[in-house]
N, C-alpha and C positions, 0 to 999 in steps of 0.2 A: 500369507494369511495372518490375521491378528484376531485375538480373542476379545470379546466385548468387555471382559474383565480388565483388559489392558488399555481401555480408552482413557485418554487424557486430553485436555484442551490442546489443540494444534495437530492432533493425529489426523491423518487423511485416510479415507477409505474409498473404495470403488463401489458404487451402488447405483442402480438404475441408469447405466451407461454414462455416468458422470463421476466427478470427484467431489467428495463431501468432506469438510473439515469439522471436527468435533469442537464445538464452542463451549458447551457445558455437559457435565455428566453427573449422575447420581446413582449409586448402587442401592437398590431397594430390596430388603428382605422382609416381605410381609409375614405376619404370624401364620397365615394359612396360604399354602401354595408355594410355588418355586420363586427363587430370587430372579430379579431382572435388572437391567441397566436402563435408566431413563436418560435420554440424550437430547441435546439441541444441536442440530447439524446445519452447516451453511454450505450451499453449493458454491464451489470456488469459481465456476465459469459464469453463473448467472447472478449470484448473490442472494438467491432465495433461501429462506430459513425453514427448517422442518423439524418438528419434534417427533421422535420415534423411540419406541421401546424395543430392546433386544433381550433375548433370554440370556441369563448369566452363562458365560462360557461359549456363546454362539460365535462361530468363526466367520469373519468377513474378509474379503480380499483387501489388502492394504495397497493404497495408491503409491507407486514409486515416483517421486518427484525429483527432477534434476534441477539444481540451482547452479547457475554460472554467472560470473561477474563479466559484465559487458560495458563498453564505453560508447557513449553516443558520439558518433563522429560527424554526421551532418544530416540535414533534413532535405528531402526531395519531394516537393508537393506536400501531400498529407502523410507521407511515409517517412519513418525515422530509421536511419541506418545505424546499426550498432556493430561493434567489433568485439569478438570474444577475446578476452585478455590472455587466455592461455594458448589457444590454437590460432589466433589471428584470422579466423574466418568471420565473414560479414553476415549479418542477419538483418532482414527488413521487417519492421513491425509497423502496423498501422496505428493511428490514434485510438481506434476502437479496441485494439488488443492491449494497449497500455492503460486505458481507462481514464478516469477523471484526473489523475495525477500528471497527465500530459502537459498541463499548464506550467509545471515546474521543471521540465526537462530543458537543459541547455547544453550546448556543445562542450565536449570534454568531460561531461559528468559520468561517473561510474555508477551503474545500477546493478541489482541482482535480478536476473530473469529466471523465473520458475517455470519449468516445462513439464508436461506429462506426455511422454512419447514425443511426438513432433508438434504438439499443440502448446502454445504459450498460454499459461494460466494467469500469471501476475507479473508485474514489474514493480520491484520494491526500490523506492528511492531512499537516499540517506534521510535520517530523521530531521536534520536541520541543514540548510544550505544558505550560503551567502549570495545575495542578489543586489544589484544596483537599482535604486529608485530612479525611474526615468521621467515620471510625472506625478506631481502632487501639488496641492495648494501650498503657497509659501508658509513657512513656519515663522512664528513670532517669538521673540525673546520673552521668557516668563510664562510660556504656555505649558510648562511641565507640571504645574501644581494641580490642574483640574482633573486629570485622568481621562480626558476626552480623547476621541480618536477621529481620524479622517481617512478616506480611501487614498491609496497610492498604487500606481502601476509600476510593476517591476520589469526588468529587462526581458523576461519571457512573455510579457503581455498579461500576466495574471494580476488580479487586484487583491491587495492585502490591506487590512485596516491597521494604521500605524498611529502613534501618538502625534499630537499637534506640532511638536518641535522638530520632527523629521522633515528634511527639505530635499529637493531634487538633487541627484548626484551622490547622495550618501549611500553607503553600503549597509544593508541590514541583514540580520539572520531571520529566516522564516522556518517555522515548523511545518514540514510538508504533510504531516498526518492530520493536523488540525487547522491548517490555513491561518495560523496566528503569528504575529510579530513576536520575536524573542528578544531582540535588542540590536544595538548598533554593532557593526563589525569594523574595527579600525584597521 
């Protein structure tokens, strides 16, 4: 159990048969009446956002989440096979369980899998990963001054906007959180 006075961004609680993460909180002490905690909560499973007030000191069950490092070993159909790096056990995750970051997963990549009991809640990718550009329009010499960009397809099939001077076969760094080009990787 956790007190509403201990809410901080990132704290997870169990409420309404689900796991909710505190996004924002504010302790309010009105001039008249008792104090309360105004929060913005995000459902970890569905992504929905809820604003809710709790009485100061109200006890809520804290969600116990397990984080384990797993390596993506291979893909079979629409299922991704991961191996736990500590116990060497295999786990199968679907694209729906991984979410929209599935477009950045490649073989051999280590990810953090966050579970609540036996249910997979999230798959955390590294913040930046190096990929090879497999298709883009040809780059022209001198195209670095304008700051324009063009679409490029990377080795996982995802599309990223890159500067005009990037050409097919180059290795680039991509921010997996914001889908943005970070630079060349030599």
